C-alpha positions as CSV (number, residue, x, y, z in Angstrom):
1,X,83.6,66.9,-36.5
2,X,85.8,65.6,-33.7
3,X,83.8,64.5,-30.6
4,X,84.8,65.9,-27.3
5,X,86.8,63.5,-25.1
6,X,85.2,62.1,-22.0
7,X,86.9,62.4,-18.7
8,X,88.1,58.8,-18.9
9,X,89.7,59.4,-22.3
10,X,92.1,61.9,-20.6
11,X,95.3,60.2,-19.4
12,X,95.6,59.7,-15.7
13,X,99.0,60.3,-14.1
14,X,100.0,59.1,-10.7
15,X,102.5,61.5,-9.0
16,X,104.6,59.9,-6.2
17,X,106.8,62.0,-4.0
18,X,107.3,62.3,-0.3
19,X,107.6,66.1,-0.5
20,X,104.1,67.8,-0.6
21,X,105.4,71.0,-2.3
22,X,107.0,68.9,-5.1
23,X,103.8,66.9,-5.6
24,X,101.8,70.2,-5.8
25,X,104.1,71.6,-8.4
26,X,104.0,68.4,-10.4
27,X,100.2,68.3,-10.2
28,X,99.8,71.9,-11.4
29,X,102.3,71.2,-14.3
30,X,100.4,68.1,-15.4
31,X,97.0,69.6,-15.0
32,X,98.1,72.6,-17.1
33,X,99.0,70.0,-19.8
34,X,95.4,68.7,-19.7
35,X,96.0,65.5,-17.7
36,X,94.1,64.0,-14.8
37,X,96.2,63.6,-11.7
38,X,96.3,61.5,-8.5
39,X,99.0,61.6,-5.8
40,X,100.8,59.2,-3.4
41,X,103.3,60.3,-0.7
42,X,105.4,57.1,-0.7
43,X,106.1,53.9,-2.5
44,X,103.6,51.8,-0.5
45,X,100.7,54.3,-1.2
46,X,101.8,54.3,-4.9
47,X,101.1,50.5,-5.1
48,X,97.7,51.0,-3.5
49,X,96.7,53.8,-5.8
50,X,98.0,52.0,-8.8
51,X,95.7,49.0,-8.1
52,X,92.8,51.3,-7.3
53,X,92.9,53.6,-10.3
54,X,95.2,51.9,-12.9
55,X,96.8,55.2,-14.1
56,X,98.3,55.6,-17.6
57,X,101.6,56.8,-16.3
58,X,103.6,57.2,-13.1
59,X,106.0,60.1,-12.1
60,X,108.0,58.4,-9.4
61,X,110.5,60.1,-7.0
62,X,113.6,58.0,-6.5
63,X,114.5,58.9,-3.0
64,X,111.7,58.4,-0.4
65,X,111.6,57.0,3.1
66,X,110.1,53.5,3.9
67,X,109.9,52.3,0.3
68,X,112.1,54.2,-2.2
69,X,111.3,54.7,-5.9
70,X,113.6,52.0,-7.1
71,X,111.9,49.3,-4.9
72,X,108.5,50.7,-5.8
73,X,109.3,50.5,-9.5
74,X,110.4,46.8,-9.1
75,X,107.2,46.0,-7.3
76,X,105.1,47.6,-10.0
77,X,106.7,45.6,-12.7
78,X,105.9,42.4,-10.8
79,X,102.2,43.1,-11.1
80,X,99.9,42.0,-13.9
81,X,100.0,44.7,-16.6
82,X,102.6,46.6,-14.5
83,X,105.2,45.9,-17.1
84,X,103.2,48.0,-19.6
85,X,102.8,51.3,-17.7
86,X,105.4,54.0,-18.5
87,X,107.3,55.0,-15.3
88,X,109.3,58.2,-15.4
89,X,111.8,58.4,-12.5
90,X,112.4,61.8,-11.0
91,X,115.6,62.0,-9.1
92,X,118.2,64.4,-7.6
93,X,120.8,61.7,-8.2
94,X,122.4,62.2,-11.5
95,X,125.4,59.8,-11.2
96,X,125.7,56.9,-13.6
97,X,125.0,54.2,-11.0
98,X,121.7,55.8,-9.9
99,X,120.6,56.2,-13.5
100,X,121.5,52.6,-14.2
101,X,119.6,51.5,-11.1
102,X,116.5,53.4,-12.3
103,X,116.5,51.6,-15.6
104,X,117.2,48.2,-14.0
105,X,114.3,48.7,-11.7
106,X,112.0,49.2,-14.7
107,X,111.8,52.9,-15.3
108,X,111.5,53.8,-19.0
109,X,112.9,57.3,-18.6
110,X,114.2,59.6,-16.0
111,X,114.5,63.4,-15.3
112,X,116.7,65.0,-12.7
113,X,116.0,67.7,-10.1
114,X,115.7,70.6,-10.3
115,X,113.0,69.8,-12.8
116,X,113.0,71.5,-16.2
117,X,109.3,71.8,-16.7
118,X,109.2,72.1,-20.5
119,X,111.4,69.0,-20.7
120,X,109.2,67.1,-18.3
121,X,106.1,68.0,-20.4
122,X,107.6,66.8,-23.6
123,X,108.9,63.6,-21.9
124,X,105.4,62.8,-20.5
125,X,103.8,63.5,-23.9
126,X,106.2,61.3,-25.7
127,X,106.0,58.4,-23.3
128,X,102.2,58.4,-23.3
129,X,102.1,58.5,-27.1
130,X,104.6,55.6,-27.3
131,X,102.8,53.5,-24.8
132,X,99.4,54.1,-26.6
133,X,101.0,53.0,-29.9
134,X,102.3,49.8,-28.2
135,X,99.0,49.0,-26.7
136,X,97.3,49.4,-30.1
137,X,99.8,47.1,-31.7
138,X,99.3,44.5,-28.9
139,X,95.5,44.8,-29.3
140,X,95.8,44.2,-33.1
141,X,98.0,41.2,-32.6
142,X,95.6,39.8,-30.0
143,X,92.7,40.3,-32.3
144,X,94.4,38.6,-35.2
145,X,95.3,35.6,-33.0
146,X,91.8,35.3,-31.6
147,X,90.2,35.6,-35.0
148,X,92.4,32.7,-36.2
149,X,91.2,30.7,-33.2
150,X,87.6,31.5,-34.0
151,X,88.0,30.5,-37.6
152,X,89.5,27.1,-36.5
153,X,86.6,26.6,-34.1
154,X,84.0,27.4,-36.8
155,X,85.7,25.0,-39.2
156,X,85.5,22.2,-36.6
157,X,81.8,22.9,-36.1
158,X,80.9,23.0,-39.8
159,X,82.7,19.7,-40.3
160,X,80.6,18.1,-37.5
161,X,77.2,17.2,-38.8
162,X,76.1,16.0,-35.4
163,X,77.0,17.1,-31.8
164,X,78.3,13.6,-31.2
165,X,81.2,14.4,-33.5
166,X,82.0,17.6,-31.5
167,X,80.2,17.8,-28.2
168,X,78.4,21.0,-27.1
169,X,80.6,21.0,-24.0
170,X,83.7,21.0,-26.1
171,X,82.4,23.9,-28.2
172,X,81.6,25.9,-25.2
173,X,84.9,25.2,-23.5
174,X,86.8,26.3,-26.6
175,X,84.6,29.4,-26.8
176,X,85.4,30.3,-23.2
177,X,89.1,29.8,-23.8
178,X,89.1,31.9,-27.0
179,X,87.0,34.7,-25.4
180,X,89.0,34.5,-22.2
181,X,85.7,34.5,-20.4
182,X,85.1,33.1,-16.9
183,X,81.7,31.4,-17.6
184,X,79.8,30.4,-20.7
185,X,76.1,29.3,-20.5
186,X,74.0,27.7,-23.1
187,X,70.3,26.9,-22.6
188,X,67.1,26.4,-24.5
189,X,63.7,27.8,-23.4
190,X,62.0,24.5,-23.7
191,X,64.1,23.3,-20.8
192,X,65.7,20.4,-22.6
193,X,69.3,21.8,-22.6
194,X,71.2,23.8,-20.1
195,X,75.0,23.5,-20.1
196,X,77.6,25.7,-18.4
197,X,81.4,25.7,-18.5
198,X,83.5,27.8,-16.1
199,X,87.1,28.6,-15.4
200,X,88.6,26.9,-12.4
201,X,87.5,28.4,-9.1
202,X,84.6,30.3,-10.7
203,X,81.2,29.6,-9.1
204,X,78.5,27.9,-11.1
205,X,75.0,29.4,-11.9
206,X,73.4,25.9,-12.3
207,X,71.4,26.3,-9.1
208,X,69.9,29.7,-10.2
209,X,66.6,29.8,-12.0
210,X,66.3,31.9,-15.2
211,X,64.5,34.7,-13.4
212,X,67.4,34.9,-10.9
213,X,69.8,35.2,-13.8
214,X,67.7,38.1,-15.2
215,X,67.4,36.2,-18.5
216,X,63.7,35.4,-18.9
217,X,62.2,35.0,-22.3
218,X,59.8,37.9,-21.6
219,X,62.7,40.3,-21.3
220,X,63.1,40.4,-25.1
221,X,66.0,37.9,-25.5
222,X,65.9,38.5,-29.2
223,X,67.7,41.7,-28.5
224,X,71.5,41.3,-28.0
225,X,72.4,42.3,-24.5
226,X,75.9,43.5,-23.6
227,X,76.4,44.7,-20.1
228,X,80.0,45.9,-19.6
229,X,79.5,46.5,-15.8
230,X,76.7,44.6,-14.0
231,X,76.9,47.1,-11.1
232,X,75.7,49.9,-13.4
233,X,72.9,48.3,-15.5
234,X,69.1,48.0,-15.8
235,X,68.7,44.3,-14.9
236,X,66.2,43.5,-12.1
237,X,67.7,44.0,-8.6
238,X,67.1,40.3,-7.8
239,X,69.2,39.3,-10.8
240,X,72.0,41.7,-10.0
241,X,72.1,40.5,-6.4
242,X,72.3,36.9,-7.5
243,X,75.0,37.4,-10.1
244,X,77.1,39.7,-7.9
245,X,77.1,36.9,-5.3
246,X,78.6,34.7,-8.1
247,X,81.2,37.4,-8.8
248,X,79.8,38.2,-12.2
249,X,80.7,41.7,-13.5
250,X,79.9,41.6,-17.3
251,X,77.4,39.7,-19.4
252,X,77.0,39.2,-23.1
253,X,73.7,37.6,-24.2
254,X,73.4,36.2,-27.7
255,X,70.0,35.0,-28.9
256,X,69.7,31.7,-30.8
257,X,67.1,31.9,-33.7
258,X,65.2,29.1,-35.5
259,X,62.7,30.1,-38.2
260,X,62.6,33.7,-36.9
261,X,61.8,32.7,-33.4
262,X,64.2,32.7,-30.4
263,X,64.6,29.2,-28.9
264,X,67.6,29.7,-26.7
265,X,70.5,31.9,-25.5
266,X,74.2,31.8,-25.3
267,X,75.6,33.8,-22.4
268,X,79.2,34.9,-21.7
269,X,80.2,36.1,-18.3
270,X,83.3,37.9,-17.1
271,X,83.9,37.9,-13.4
272,X,85.7,40.2,-11.0
273,X,86.2,43.1,-13.4
274,X,84.0,44.9,-16.1
275,X,84.6,44.0,-19.7
276,X,83.8,45.9,-22.9
277,X,83.1,43.7,-25.9
278,X,84.3,45.1,-29.2
279,X,82.1,44.9,-32.3
280,X,84.3,42.3,-34.0
281,X,84.0,40.0,-30.9
282,X,80.2,40.2,-31.0
283,X,80.3,39.3,-34.7
284,X,82.1,36.1,-33.8
285,X,79.5,35.2,-31.2
286,X,76.7,35.8,-33.6
287,X,78.4,33.4,-36.1
288,X,78.8,30.9,-33.4
289,X,75.1,31.2,-32.4
290,X,74.1,30.5,-36.0
291,X,76.4,27.5,-36.3
292,X,75.1,26.1,-33.1
293,X,71.5,26.5,-34.3
294,X,72.3,24.7,-37.5
295,X,74.2,21.8,-36.0
296,X,71.6,21.2,-33.2
297,X,68.8,21.3,-35.8
298,X,70.4,18.4,-37.7
299,X,71.3,16.4,-34.5
């Protein structure tokens, strides 16, 4: 049986037009198609709403005061991930130069006024489907590339019988790079080892005690912990406060086992924005944890 979509699974469309009546008509039309809708009255507000809500698509009026649709479109394409979002330009200008200008600015399609609502609905549906397919392809390509990098790291580790052959810091640095994380922490509960590698300009947690990190042994570390958004989790308030001050937003905690007991943890932090780990990523970290346990045991 197909599960019901959650609200966040429904595409979010940003409607940008300086005319309130047009925005209202567009909102009604899009909501009747089942989409979520937010609005902006000009190009500048469009940029603000884009960064705030990260919509799945933008319906952008070409002719507006202050910042017109062409300029707004160019600014959107300059932003990170802005090149991926489908932008459909709505314009009363149907001359060849205006159409060419729309595509040059970065629009992926256009529709002229007066709007043919059935055509608009089909264009929106097609563009959303095409963009979703492209994102899935990019996700698959990214996964294949990362899995190859993980495999290379695992091979390096298994060929190193002692940490002197491949330092723990090197392993953690490569792990952080592959995972595109901001901070990776490794520590043992006996207090003999605590090592952290961070991306440039990311604050260190070295001065924090384990309780302040919310990662005490008595909190069942043998259970894998994946918190996609630290601001909406069950960690102690003291730990959340400390980690938020260090800009941490997502945590993955992997236990390190030796003879059925937990002797340490491997923690991966993402800062600034939430992060949802996929199952295949967690599998890689589990493999890494096992390899680290083996190589340290023989060191």
